[in-house]
N, C-alpha and C positions, 0 to 999 in steps of 0.2 A: 707486500707488508711486510714487516718484519713481526713476531707472535712465538711466543714462551707455548712450545708445544710438548705434552705428555708422551714419550717414546716407547716407555716400560717402567717397570717398577723400579723408583729411584732415578728414573731418568728423565730426565726433562731440558730440552733444548731450544734456543732461538733458532726458528727458521723460515724461511720466506712461504707466505701461503699468499691465496689471492686476497684481493680487495673484495669488503664485503658489500652490496649492491641492494637495493630497495628491493625487499620482496612483493609489499603491501603498501595500501596507501597510507597507514596507521604506522609506518616503518620510520624510523630515523637514522643515520647515522651519524655517529658520536667519532669525534676525535679525539684519544684519549690523554689525559694530562696526568693524571695519575691513577695507579692501581696498586691495591696491594695483598698480600698474603694471607692470609688466613687459618687459623688451626684445622679448619676442617680439611681445605686443600692439602693436608698431610693424608688423609685417608686415602687420598688418588694415589697419592707418590707409594703407597707402602700397598697398595692392592687394596686394601680394607674394602675399599667400595671396587666389583667387578666390572661395572658398567663400560670400561674405557677403550678406547680404539688409539692406535699411532696416530700420532699428527693432530688428536684433539690437542685446542688451544684451553688453557685453564685461566682460572680468575674469575673474581664477582663481585668483586670491593673494589668503585670505580668511580671517576669522574670527569667530565672532560667538556670538551666544545660542541658545540650542535654544527654541523657542517653542511645537513639536507635532511630534508624534510618529505613525505610523501603528503600528497594532499590531502588526504584524509587528518593528518596530525595538527590544529589548531592551539594548542598550549605553547610550542614551541618554534623556534625560527633559528635560520643559522647565524649563529655567534654570540646562540645564549649559551652561559655556563648552565650546566646543569650536573645532580648527583644521581645517579642510577642506583634504584633499589635488585640486590641480587635476584628478586624474585622478578619475573615477568609477570605481569597481570591484563587480564582484559578488560577490567570493570566494569561489566556488565552482567556478570554469571552471580546465581545467590549468594556465592560465597563472597566475591568483589562487595556485593552490595550491603553483605553485613559484617564489613571489613576483615574480612578471613583469608586476606588477601594469599598468604602461600598456600593456598588449598583452591585458588583458582581452577573450575574445572576447563578452561578452553585454551589453557599453556605449554601443559605437557604435550610434546607431540609422538610421545612413547608413551601413553598410558599402559600398556598392558604388561609393562617389567613388575610399575609397584602395584598395579592391581593383584597380581600374582603375588607379591611381597607380601603385601601390608593389606589387600583388600578394598584400595582405593588410590585414584594418583593425585597427590599435592600438583601442584603448578611447576612450570620449567620455571629454570635457574642457568644461569651465565655460565657456561665452562665448568659443571658438574656432572658430566656423564649423561651416557646414553639414556638411563634410567631415570633423570632430570629432563630429557628434551632433547640433548645432545648439543645445545644450543653454544656457538663459539663463545670463549671466555673475553675478560679483560685484560689481559696480558698482551695486548698488541695494538698497533697504532689504531688500529679502525675499526670499530664495533658495530654491527647490524642491533638495533632497539627496538623490537617489536612493542605494540601498544605504545607508545611513546608516551602519550598522553598521560600515561596512567603508571607507568614503566619509570618514567625518571620524573624527575623534580628538580624544579628551577631553584638557585642559590642565591640568598640572598646578599646583596652588593658588599655589606657588612662583614661575611662571612671568607676567608681568604679559603686557597685550595687547600691545604694541606687538611685542614679544620673540617671541610665540606665532605672530605675523601671517607672516612670514617662513620659521617651520617648513610651510607650506603647500606650498610651491614651491621659492622660491630654495635654501634651506639643504640640503632633498634631492637638489635636482640638485645640487650642487655635490658633495657628499658621495658621492655616486651616481660621480658621475665620476675621483675617489681612489680610491675603494673599488673600481668593478670595473676602473680603469684598473693596476690593479695597486701603489698607490705600498706601499711598504714600509719599514721603519727604514735607516735612512741614504741613500737615496734624494737623488736629484736631481730637483727638479720644476718644469716650467715649466707656467704657466699664460695663455695669448692670452685677454686681455679680464679688466676690471677692473670690471666693473659687481658686483652684488649676487651673482650665481652665480660669476663670476671669483672673489672674494673668498671666496665659501662653499669653493669648491671649492678654494684658497689653504690655508684654513685647516683644513680637512679633510685635506688633505696634511702638516699639521702635524702634529695629533692620530693619524694615522695612522705618526707616527716618519720623517718626510720629514726631512735633514740642512738641504738650501739648497731653497727655493721663491722662485721668479722670476718678479713678475707682469707683462703686457705690453701697453701700454695708450699710446692718443694724449693722454688728458686730466690733467694733471699732477692736478686737486684728486684723481680717484678716486686715481690710485696715493698721491699723498699718504696720502688716508683709509687706505688697506689698509694703508701702512708704519707709521701713527701706530697703529691697532687690533690688526695682527699683526705686526708688526715685519717682515716680508717683504721682500723684494729686489724692486727696480723698474725696470724698463727701459720708456723713453719711445719708441717707434719712430718717432716723428716726426723724432729727431736724434738714433738710437742706431741701428748698423747692429745687429739680434739676430741675426742669425747670430753674429756675430765677438762680442759679449755672452754668449752661450750656450755656444761655444767655451772663452773668457775663464773661465767659470764652473765649468768641468766639466773642466778638464785635457786640452782638445782633442778630449774623447769626445763630448758632446751628454749631452741632461738624460735621465735614464732614464726619466719620465713625459712626457707631453705633453698638457695638458688643454687643447681648445680650446670656449673659450665666448661664441664671438662669433656665431655663424648665418650664413645666409643672406645678407645683406645688409652684408658685412665689407667695412670702408675699408682703404686703405694708399696711402701716398706714392710705391709703384713701377708702372711699365709697366703689371702687371698690373689694376690697380686700374681703367684704363681702357679696357682690353679687355676685363676683365667686364661693366663697367658697358654698354659698348655692345653685346656679347653677350646681356646680357641684355633690354634696351631691345628690339633685334632680334626676342626671344623664338629666338634660337639657343640657348640654354641657362636654366635656371631661374633659378639661385644663386649669390651669390659666392663659392668656396669658398677666397678666398685663405688666412685664416686656417688651412684643414684642410692643405693645401699646404705651408703654411710650417711647421707644425708636425711634417710629416713630414719632409722635408728635412731638420731641424733635430734629430730627434731619435737617441740613439744608436743603433748596428746591435745589432737585437736587442731595443730600448725597443718601450713601448707608449706608444699614441694611442688618445685618448678624445674622441670626439665630443659635447658637451655642445649648441652649438648647435642650434638648428631650422632644419632643410632640408628642402625642401620636392618636389625633384625633381632632373633632371640638371646635372650641372655637366662643365664643358669644362677639358681638359689636368690631367685626375687623375694625379698623379704614382704611377701602377700600377708602373712598372721600379722607382723607389724605395721602397715598401713592399716587395716582393717580395725585392729585391736585397738590403735590408738586414736582411732576416728581425723586418718590424716586425708587431708584436698593434696591431689598428685594431678600435677597438668603438665602439658607438653607442649611444644610449638615449634618451627620454624618460625621465621620472624615475619610478621605483619606488615613490613616497612612503610606501604603508605599509610597507614594510620598513624605514626606516629614521625616520620620525618620531618613532614613542614612544622611541627611544634617543636622537635629538637633543632633543626637549623636555626630557627627565632630564639633557643635558649642556646647555644651559641654564641650568635651575633651577641646577644646580652653580655654575655662571660661569666652565665654559671654552670655553663658546661664546656669544660677542657677537653680537647682530645687529641691535638696535635703532640705531647709530650708521646704517643705512640708509636710514631715515628723515629725508633730509636736508629735506623738505617736508611737511607736513601739511596737509591743508583740510577742508574742506565737500565734499559732494558735490555741490553747487551749481557749483564750483568745477573741476567735472573735465572739461573742456576747456581749461581752463588750465594744470592739472596735467597734462596731454596733452603740451602745446606745448611746456612749460617741460621735460620730460623728454627728447623727440624731439628739443631745439635744443642739448640739454646747458645752456642757461642757471641762472647764477647757483648752480653748479655742483650741479645738482641728482644726484644718485644716483638714488631713488627718489621719486615723489611718492604720498602714500598718502592716502586719503581717508576721513575721521573721522564716521561716520553715529551 
């Protein structure tokens, strides 16, 4: 079969790879219909996440049609349409039973790597390096889905393929940021990052009752898209002081909830960007926490900061004093998708949650390298490249 493979830094190619096979009775083989790039995939392309091997199939946000199931699969049968959560979960460990699905104890097949890095191993992820299990990703004609009854979710008939696609990762990730960030009716919410996850966090905040939602980015086309789709307020940090704009919007207090949806390669116009770039290139820090710092500094006293962006290790100049003395609650997580996806599919079916506008560039898998190129360079107003198989 054909698949898009990582061959080195900034080098992805469509190649022939062996067809997947059932390896256990809880496995399922899925024929992929749609698979999309994700901002966190760019960390793989740039070599920021070092645990890749040439020939690894990438991609983790996808939907498709069931073609084969193991004898232990009871929820799905051939011909079903399903969306697959990016995190593989067993459904029975302590973390799964407590709906902390991305922390599943039984799906990361290379736990020693992340135990060394973080003191514990989270669950496995499709196509996201050998640190997260080394599973083949979704930019392929077929994918093996382990623990299929818990990892894949049926798609309601009223939800078309493209809308369902983003329920795999972007939508539940964004919703989790607003939910676990504690958004409640009447709040003012600020979201750093206006890609797919940031837009979904903003919409989730609205649906949870936020009075005002402001999104922060430097690309006008992404800000315009969010404004048109959801009516949010926008701040372009390239030409506006974020701190001043947020104080003005909140009567001098600051947002109640700040959601960081940027991650470990954040950009800035200030001197902190040069500082973090130099430190990371010299391996004196691993990530650029610019947006996290800004969220902590600008959140109101007693407010909440939620970190949605992917981070890999140690950062410098973390504002611990601001966090403590302002009485902030700071949380972070990879998505607990299985907690949210069924509910989100129902909201998509009802029309209150729109997602298909994120697919700005739809193309065949054979153009996978180009899809990543325009997504990475933000060319042609690309929000998401989607591969149609």
